[in-house]
N, C-alpha and C positions, 0 to 999 in steps of 0.2 A: 744711480745716475745722478749727476750734479745739475744744479740750476745756475744758468749764466745770463748776464745781461750783456748784449753786444751792441756797442755804439758803432755806427757806420757813417762814413762820409764819402759820398759819391760826387765826383766832379764831372760835369758834362759841358760840352760845347756844341754850338749849332752855327753853321755857316749859312748866311742868307744873302741874297742879292735882291735889292729892291729898286725899282725905277720910280723916281718921284720928280715932279716939276718944282723948281725952286729958283730963286734969284742968285744964290751963292752956294759954295760948298758947305759952309756952316749951316745955312738954312736947310739944305738937303739932309745933312746929318741930324739936325734937330728934329726934322719931320719923322725920320725913321726911328730916332730915339724915343719920341713921343708915342709912336705906334707900338713900339716894344713895351714900354712901361704902362701903356693903357691896355695891354693885352690884345691889341688888334692883330698881332702876329703870333699869338700863342699857339695856334694850330700848326703853323708852318715851323715854328721853333721846335715844337714837340716832334713833328714828323722828321726833322733833320738832326735832332740831337744825338750825340753819341757819347758814351762814357770814355773819358780820357784819363781818369785816375780813380782809385778807390782805396780806402783805408778802413781796417776793422780793428776793434779793440774789445776783447772779451774780458769780463770780470766775473769771477765766481761769487755767488751770493750765499750768505749764511743766515741762520736764524738762531738766536739765543735760546737754549733749552729752558731757561728759567722764565724769561718775560716775553719771549716771542719777537723781540726787536730784530729787524732785518738790517744787515750791514754787509759790506763787500770785503773781498780778500785784502784790499789795501789796509783796512783797519786791522785785520787779523795779523798782517805782517809787522805791525807796529805795537800791538797790544795783546795781552792775554786775558783781558776782561771785557765784558760787554759794555759798549758805550752808553747804554741806557740805564742798566740796573747794577753795573759793576760786578756782576757775577763772574767767577772764574770760568773760563771757557776750556773745554776739553781740547786736546791736540788737534782733533779734526771733527768739526761739526758741519753738517750740510743740510740742505732742504731735503 
């Protein structure tokens, strides 16, 4: 079995409706913006958030049999030697 590192980006959105007292549209928006950035609405945001997009990128990880240096498949596709000790790497090495 191989060892992989998976980078994940999850995009979420939350739709909120807040009633505030203010003298103008700009002030009302500023009040809600402050509440959001001060985490006053964190619970409501978390309760209403939904995933709108997701992206996954897996990279296979390898270890040099000579020095134990860890590196990923992108290095393997460009080089035939270890980036740390310059040892020749076999055609396929894995954790």
